[in-house]
C-alpha positions as CSV (number, residue, x, y, z in Angstrom):
1,M,-111.5,-51.1,-240.4
2,V,-109.4,-48.5,-238.6
3,K,-106.9,-45.8,-240.6
4,N,-103.2,-45.8,-239.3
5,F,-102.0,-42.8,-241.2
6,P,-103.1,-39.4,-240.7
7,I,-102.6,-37.8,-244.1
8,V,-99.6,-35.2,-244.1
9,K,-101.2,-31.3,-243.7
10,W,-100.0,-29.8,-247.1
11,A,-102.1,-32.8,-249.0
12,I,-105.4,-31.9,-247.3
13,G,-107.4,-29.7,-250.3
14,A,-104.3,-30.3,-252.8
15,N,-103.8,-31.8,-256.5
16,I,-101.8,-33.8,-258.6
17,Y,-100.5,-33.1,-261.7
18,E,-98.5,-36.3,-263.8
19,V,-95.4,-35.6,-265.2
20,N,-94.1,-37.7,-268.0
21,I,-90.8,-36.9,-268.4
22,R,-90.0,-38.5,-271.2
23,Q,-93.0,-37.2,-273.6
24,Y,-93.0,-33.6,-272.2
25,T,-90.2,-32.5,-274.1
26,A,-88.1,-32.7,-276.7
27,A,-84.9,-33.5,-275.0
28,G,-87.4,-35.3,-271.8
29,T,-84.7,-35.1,-269.2
30,F,-85.1,-33.3,-265.9
31,E,-83.5,-30.5,-267.0
32,A,-85.8,-29.3,-269.7
33,F,-88.6,-30.2,-267.4
34,S,-87.9,-28.1,-264.8
35,F,-88.8,-24.9,-267.5
36,H,-92.0,-25.5,-267.0
37,I,-92.3,-25.7,-263.2
38,L,-92.7,-22.3,-262.7
39,R,-95.9,-22.1,-265.4
40,L,-97.6,-25.7,-263.3
41,Y,-97.4,-23.6,-260.0
42,E,-98.6,-20.4,-262.0
43,M,-101.5,-22.7,-263.0
44,G,-101.8,-23.9,-259.3
45,V,-100.1,-27.2,-259.2
46,S,-99.1,-28.7,-255.9
47,I,-98.3,-32.4,-256.4
48,L,-96.0,-33.0,-258.9
49,W,-96.0,-37.3,-260.0
50,L,-93.1,-38.6,-261.3
51,M,-93.8,-41.2,-263.3
52,P,-90.9,-43.7,-262.9
53,I,-87.6,-42.3,-262.8
54,T,-85.1,-45.5,-262.8
55,P,-83.2,-47.5,-265.6
56,I,-86.2,-49.6,-267.7
57,S,-84.5,-53.0,-268.9
58,I,-83.4,-53.7,-272.3
59,E,-84.0,-58.0,-271.8
60,K,-87.5,-58.4,-273.6
61,R,-88.1,-54.2,-273.3
62,Q,-91.6,-53.4,-275.5
63,G,-91.0,-51.1,-278.6
64,T,-87.8,-49.3,-279.0
65,L,-87.8,-47.3,-275.5
66,G,-89.5,-49.4,-273.1
67,S,-91.8,-49.5,-270.1
68,Y,-91.4,-47.3,-267.2
69,Y,-92.9,-50.0,-265.1
70,A,-90.2,-52.6,-265.9
71,C,-87.5,-51.8,-263.6
72,S,-83.5,-52.7,-263.3
73,N,-82.7,-50.7,-260.4
74,Y,-84.5,-49.3,-257.7
75,T,-82.0,-46.5,-256.7
76,E,-80.6,-45.7,-260.1
77,I,-81.6,-43.0,-262.2
78,N,-83.5,-43.5,-266.5
79,P,-79.8,-42.1,-268.8
80,E,-81.9,-40.8,-270.6
81,F,-83.6,-38.5,-267.5
82,G,-80.5,-37.3,-266.6
83,D,-78.7,-38.4,-263.7
84,V,-79.3,-37.9,-259.8
85,E,-78.0,-34.7,-259.2
86,S,-80.5,-33.2,-262.0
87,F,-83.0,-35.3,-260.4
88,K,-82.0,-33.4,-256.6
89,K,-82.7,-29.7,-258.4
90,L,-85.3,-30.7,-259.9
91,V,-87.0,-31.2,-256.6
92,D,-85.5,-28.1,-255.1
93,I,-87.2,-26.9,-257.6
94,A,-90.5,-27.5,-256.6
95,H,-89.5,-27.2,-253.2
96,L,-88.0,-23.5,-253.5
97,L,-91.7,-22.5,-255.5
98,G,-93.7,-24.7,-252.0
99,M,-94.8,-27.6,-254.1
100,K,-94.3,-31.6,-253.4
101,I,-93.2,-34.1,-255.6
102,I,-94.0,-37.6,-255.6
103,I,-92.7,-40.5,-257.4
104,D,-94.0,-43.4,-259.1
105,W,-92.8,-46.8,-257.2
106,V,-93.5,-50.4,-259.0
107,A,-93.1,-52.9,-256.1
108,N,-94.7,-55.6,-257.2
109,H,-92.5,-56.5,-260.3
110,T,-89.1,-55.9,-262.0
111,G,-87.5,-56.0,-265.5
112,Y,-85.9,-59.2,-266.4
113,D,-82.6,-57.9,-266.2
114,H,-83.3,-56.3,-262.7
115,H,-80.0,-57.1,-261.2
116,W,-81.5,-58.8,-258.1
117,T,-82.3,-61.8,-260.9
118,K,-78.6,-62.2,-260.9
119,E,-77.6,-61.7,-257.6
120,H,-81.2,-62.4,-255.4
121,P,-83.3,-65.0,-257.6
122,D,-85.2,-66.7,-254.5
123,W,-86.1,-63.0,-254.0
124,Y,-88.9,-63.8,-257.3
125,L,-92.1,-65.9,-258.2
126,K,-91.2,-68.7,-260.0
127,D,-93.3,-71.1,-262.3
128,E,-93.5,-75.3,-262.3
129,H,-90.2,-75.2,-264.0
130,G,-88.0,-72.8,-262.0
131,N,-88.5,-69.8,-264.6
132,F,-89.5,-66.4,-263.5
133,T,-92.8,-65.3,-263.7
134,E,-95.2,-63.6,-264.1
135,K,-99.3,-63.7,-263.1
136,N,-100.9,-60.9,-265.0
137,G,-100.0,-61.2,-268.8
138,W,-97.2,-58.5,-268.8
139,Q,-94.7,-59.4,-271.1
140,D,-91.7,-57.4,-269.8
141,V,-91.7,-57.9,-266.3
142,I,-91.1,-60.6,-263.8
143,D,-93.3,-61.2,-259.9
144,L,-91.2,-60.7,-257.3
145,D,-91.9,-62.9,-254.1
146,Y,-93.4,-60.9,-251.1
147,N,-93.0,-63.8,-249.2
148,N,-89.5,-63.2,-248.7
149,Q,-89.0,-61.2,-245.9
150,A,-85.7,-60.1,-247.2
151,M,-86.5,-58.5,-249.9
152,Q,-88.7,-57.0,-248.7
153,D,-86.7,-55.3,-246.5
154,A,-84.9,-54.5,-249.5
155,M,-87.1,-52.6,-251.3
156,I,-87.6,-50.7,-248.0
157,E,-84.4,-49.5,-248.4
158,A,-84.2,-48.8,-251.8
159,M,-87.7,-46.7,-251.1
160,Q,-86.4,-45.4,-248.2
161,Y,-83.5,-43.8,-250.4
162,W,-84.9,-41.7,-252.2
163,V,-86.5,-39.8,-249.1
164,K,-82.7,-39.6,-247.8
165,E,-80.5,-38.3,-250.7
166,C,-83.5,-36.8,-252.8
167,K,-86.0,-35.1,-250.5
168,I,-88.9,-36.8,-252.2
169,D,-92.2,-36.2,-250.7
170,G,-94.4,-39.3,-251.2
171,F,-95.0,-42.1,-253.3
172,R,-97.6,-43.3,-255.7
173,C,-97.2,-47.2,-255.8
174,D,-98.8,-49.0,-259.1
175,M,-100.9,-51.7,-258.8
176,A,-100.6,-51.7,-255.4
177,H,-103.6,-54.3,-254.2
178,L,-101.2,-57.2,-255.9
179,V,-98.4,-56.5,-253.0
180,P,-99.7,-56.9,-249.2
181,I,-101.4,-54.7,-247.2
182,D,-98.9,-55.9,-244.7
183,F,-95.8,-54.7,-246.7
184,W,-97.1,-50.9,-247.4
185,I,-97.8,-51.0,-243.5
186,K,-94.5,-51.7,-242.4
187,A,-93.1,-49.9,-245.5
188,R,-95.2,-46.6,-244.4
189,K,-94.3,-47.0,-241.2
190,K,-90.6,-47.0,-241.5
191,C,-90.0,-44.3,-244.8
192,D,-92.1,-41.4,-242.5
193,A,-89.7,-42.4,-239.3
194,I,-87.6,-40.0,-242.3
195,K,-90.6,-37.7,-242.8
196,P,-94.3,-38.0,-242.7
197,L,-94.9,-38.8,-246.6
198,F,-97.8,-38.6,-248.9
199,W,-99.0,-42.0,-250.3
200,L,-101.3,-42.6,-252.8
201,A,-102.0,-46.3,-254.3
202,E,-103.3,-47.6,-257.5
203,C,-105.9,-49.2,-256.2
204,E,-110.0,-49.8,-255.4
205,N,-109.7,-51.8,-252.4
206,N,-110.9,-50.2,-249.3
207,E,-107.8,-52.2,-247.3
208,Y,-105.3,-50.2,-248.3
209,Y,-106.6,-47.0,-246.6
210,K,-104.8,-48.8,-243.8
211,A,-101.2,-48.0,-245.6
212,F,-102.1,-45.2,-248.0
213,D,-103.6,-41.4,-248.1
214,V,-105.7,-41.8,-251.2
215,T,-106.9,-44.5,-253.6
216,Y,-108.3,-44.6,-257.0
217,A,-111.8,-43.6,-258.6
218,W,-111.6,-46.3,-261.3
219,N,-115.1,-47.5,-260.6
220,W,-116.4,-44.0,-261.4
221,M,-113.9,-43.5,-264.2
222,H,-115.5,-46.6,-266.0
223,A,-118.8,-45.7,-265.1
224,L,-118.3,-42.7,-266.7
225,D,-116.8,-44.7,-269.8
226,K,-120.3,-47.4,-269.9
227,Y,-122.4,-43.8,-269.4
228,F,-121.5,-42.2,-272.6
229,K,-121.4,-45.1,-274.4
230,Q,-125.3,-45.0,-273.3
231,E,-125.3,-48.7,-271.3
232,I,-125.9,-47.3,-268.4
233,T,-127.2,-43.6,-266.7
234,L,-126.2,-41.4,-264.6
235,K,-127.6,-42.8,-261.6
236,N,-125.5,-45.4,-261.6
237,V,-123.0,-43.3,-261.6
238,W,-123.8,-41.5,-258.6
239,A,-124.0,-45.0,-257.1
240,I,-120.7,-45.1,-257.4
241,L,-120.2,-41.7,-255.8
242,D,-122.4,-42.7,-253.0
243,E,-120.8,-46.4,-252.3
244,Y,-117.2,-44.0,-251.8
245,A,-118.7,-41.9,-249.2
246,K,-119.8,-44.6,-247.4
247,Y,-116.8,-46.6,-247.6
248,S,-114.3,-44.7,-247.9
249,Y,-112.8,-44.9,-243.9
250,G,-111.3,-41.5,-243.5
251,G,-109.4,-42.0,-246.9
252,I,-109.8,-39.9,-249.8
253,K,-110.4,-40.5,-253.8
254,L,-108.3,-39.2,-256.5
255,F,-110.7,-37.9,-259.5
256,F,-109.2,-37.7,-263.2
257,T,-110.6,-37.7,-267.0
258,S,-106.7,-39.1,-268.1
259,N,-103.4,-40.0,-266.7
260,H,-100.6,-42.6,-268.7
261,D,-102.5,-45.5,-268.7
262,E,-106.1,-44.2,-270.0
263,N,-104.4,-41.9,-272.9
264,S,-102.1,-44.0,-274.5
265,W,-104.6,-47.4,-274.3
266,N,-107.9,-46.3,-274.0
267,G,-108.0,-42.6,-275.4
268,T,-107.8,-39.3,-274.9
269,E,-110.7,-37.5,-272.4
270,Y,-112.2,-35.8,-275.5
271,E,-112.2,-39.4,-277.7
272,K,-114.2,-40.8,-274.8
273,Y,-116.1,-37.9,-273.0
274,G,-116.3,-35.4,-276.4
275,K,-117.5,-31.9,-275.8
276,A,-118.0,-33.3,-272.3
277,A,-114.0,-33.3,-271.4
278,K,-114.1,-30.5,-269.7
279,V,-117.3,-30.7,-268.1
280,L,-115.9,-33.8,-266.1
281,A,-112.7,-31.8,-264.7
282,V,-114.8,-29.4,-263.3
283,F,-116.6,-32.2,-261.2
284,T,-112.7,-33.8,-260.7
285,C,-111.8,-30.5,-258.9
286,T,-114.9,-29.5,-257.2
287,W,-116.1,-33.3,-256.2
288,N,-114.7,-34.4,-252.8
289,G,-111.9,-36.3,-253.2
290,I,-108.6,-35.3,-254.8
291,S,-108.1,-34.1,-258.6
292,L,-105.4,-35.2,-260.9
293,I,-104.0,-33.8,-264.0
294,Y,-102.5,-35.8,-266.7
295,S,-99.5,-34.4,-268.4
296,G,-100.8,-31.7,-271.7
297,Q,-104.4,-31.8,-270.9
298,E,-104.0,-28.3,-270.2
299,N,-102.5,-27.6,-273.4
300,P,-105.3,-28.7,-274.1
301,N,-103.4,-32.8,-276.0
302,Y,-105.6,-34.0,-278.5
303,K,-103.6,-37.1,-279.4
304,R,-102.7,-40.5,-277.5
305,L,-99.2,-40.7,-276.3
306,N,-96.9,-43.2,-277.6
307,F,-96.1,-45.9,-274.6
308,F,-93.1,-47.4,-276.0
309,E,-91.5,-44.7,-278.1
310,K,-90.4,-41.2,-278.3
311,D,-93.7,-39.0,-279.0
312,R,-93.4,-35.4,-276.9
313,I,-96.5,-33.5,-276.5
314,E,-97.0,-30.3,-278.8
315,W,-96.9,-27.3,-276.4
316,N,-98.3,-24.3,-277.3
317,K,-97.0,-21.2,-276.7
318,I,-99.6,-20.3,-273.7
319,P,-101.4,-23.5,-273.2
320,E,-105.4,-23.3,-274.4
321,L,-106.8,-23.8,-270.6
322,H,-104.0,-22.7,-268.2
323,Y,-106.4,-19.8,-267.3
324,F,-109.4,-22.7,-267.1
325,Y,-106.9,-25.3,-264.9
326,K,-105.9,-22.2,-262.5
327,R,-109.5,-20.9,-261.7
328,L,-110.6,-24.6,-261.1
329,L,-107.4,-25.7,-259.2
330,F,-108.0,-21.9,-257.3
331,I,-111.7,-22.9,-255.7
332,R,-109.6,-26.0,-255.0
333,K,-108.6,-24.3,-252.1
334,S,-112.3,-23.2,-250.9
335,K,-113.3,-24.7,-247.2
336,A,-116.1,-26.0,-249.1
337,V,-114.8,-27.8,-251.5
338,I,-111.8,-29.0,-249.2
339,E,-113.9,-30.1,-246.2
340,G,-117.3,-29.0,-246.9
341,G,-121.0,-30.9,-247.2
342,T,-122.2,-32.0,-250.2
343,F,-126.3,-31.6,-250.8
344,I,-126.6,-32.8,-254.4
345,I,-130.2,-31.3,-256.1
346,P,-132.5,-32.5,-257.9
347,T,-133.6,-31.7,-261.4
348,Q,-135.8,-33.0,-263.7
349,N,-132.5,-33.5,-266.6
350,E,-131.3,-37.0,-266.2
351,N,-127.6,-35.9,-268.1
352,V,-127.6,-33.0,-265.5
353,I,-125.3,-32.8,-262.0
354,A,-126.0,-30.1,-259.7
355,F,-125.3,-29.8,-256.0
356,L,-123.4,-27.2,-253.3
357,R,-120.6,-27.7,-251.4
358,R,-120.2,-25.9,-248.0
359,K,-118.0,-25.3,-244.7
360,S,-119.0,-22.5,-242.5
361,N,-119.8,-19.1,-244.6
362,D,-117.8,-20.8,-247.6
363,V,-120.3,-22.1,-250.4
364,V,-120.0,-23.3,-253.6
365,L,-122.6,-24.1,-256.3
366,V,-121.2,-26.7,-259.2
367,L,-124.1,-27.3,-262.6
368,L,-122.7,-29.1,-265.0
369,N,-124.6,-30.5,-268.5
370,L,-122.8,-33.7,-269.6
371,S,-125.4,-33.5,-272.9
372,N,-125.4,-31.8,-276.0
373,E,-129.5,-30.2,-274.9
374,D,-129.5,-26.5,-274.9
375,K,-131.2,-24.9,-272.3
376,I,-131.8,-27.0,-269.6
377,K,-133.4,-25.1,-266.4
378,I,-132.3,-25.8,-262.5
379,T,-133.8,-25.2,-260.4
380,V,-131.2,-24.1,-257.4
381,N,-133.4,-23.6,-253.4
382,H,-131.4,-24.1,-250.8
383,V,-130.9,-22.3,-247.3
384,W,-126.8,-22.3,-248.4
385,F,-127.5,-20.4,-251.6
386,K,-127.8,-16.9,-250.2
387,G,-125.3,-13.9,-250.8
388,I,-123.1,-12.2,-253.5
389,F,-121.5,-15.0,-255.1
390,Q,-118.8,-15.2,-257.8
391,N,-118.8,-16.9,-261.1
392,L,-115.6,-18.1,-261.1
393,F,-114.5,-18.1,-264.8
394,S,-116.8,-14.7,-266.6
395,E,-116.2,-13.4,-262.1
396,F,-119.3,-11.6,-262.6
397,L,-120.8,-11.0,-259.1
398,F,-124.3,-12.3,-258.6
399,S,-127.1,-12.0,-255.5
400,F,-128.6,-14.8,-254.3
401,D,-131.4,-15.6,-251.9
402,T,-132.0,-19.0,-251.7
403,T,-133.5,-19.9,-254.5
404,A,-132.3,-18.9,-258.2
405,Q,-133.4,-20.4,-261.7
406,F,-130.6,-21.1,-264.0
407,E,-130.6,-22.3,-268.0
408,L,-127.7,-24.2,-269.2
409,S,-126.5,-24.8,-272.7
410,A,-124.9,-27.6,-274.4
411,Y,-122.0,-29.1,-272.6
412,E,-121.8,-26.0,-269.9
413,Y,-120.3,-25.7,-266.8
414,R,-120.8,-23.2,-264.1
415,I,-119.4,-22.6,-260.4
416,Y,-120.4,-20.1,-258.5
417,N,-118.1,-19.1,-255.2
418,R,-120.0,-17.2,-252.6
419,V,-117.8,-14.1,-251.4
420,I,-120.0,-12.1,-249.4
């Protein structure tokens, strides 16, 4: 398989922060969120992904406020969040700080009262009785018909609107695999003709690298869930990472411990992984791929956010994990992490992850204990492991000469970065 599009240069070594505008502040508006952007910039965030900003359908709405993913108009702003001018201001603020904005795009389906249902009912799939229908069991949306070229053209025009009028920098495409890959290739060509964009697909299908830069590491995350339920071993998790390395075709994987779906429906990272949540956050920021942080993870947020109701994040004055994530997003800028080779360090304990990343003189050592076991000894012996290294969190300096022994306490994580 040939990857059709190069990734934009600014996305290489980037990270993504998912923004839930509704729950982020008491007001739940673009303007209110804008007061957090400087904090996120200082934390090291480079790409802001905004969950769908379009109006939400009323017919068959779930809960009081409905799902962001049941769109009623592709080229308008959800009035709960503000208007197009306040959105443009948000984009401008991000751009002034050197950050990028991508928006969530829901191309597979619309809400029941999307204006296309009246203007172009032939653009939708129908059941045997001629009624609008949906294939995936969602109650508040109906599927579009991708055999209809006029609908495809209108969809692309709507995407182009946000690039032209609001200067967005890319798209996170919801359930991308439910939409034909040929459409995404066409959409990317036409949208990238305005300016080169960043494209993130919510799917695990390798074919979609023909159109997208990044796809989800769902299989890795689902394997982790089984590992923490003691249904599989860490070897099974490594096998998935090995598959990613073999079959990514130059594409990139998105690693995360939480997002809007996981948090609301399956539990916070603390429910799922307990005290290992921070250990896994370290992994997502140091392994080969792009890391994602969901709204409030830096707070930290211990509650599931209601998906269909107002359920704001109660922010600490200074988010407790601000420095933790700042250090992680700093190390992501290392050439070793961005494009380095990887050497997995063999360990005697099956609950420990240890690896080196290297690019030229940049070397990073990562040691992770996923268990409650104390005093686990790890021996690192490799030619890359030579020079003066700094512990990323304590900032203490250490001199290593290819071999050293470490002792990890329960759920401990360490990162050493070569400085000389």
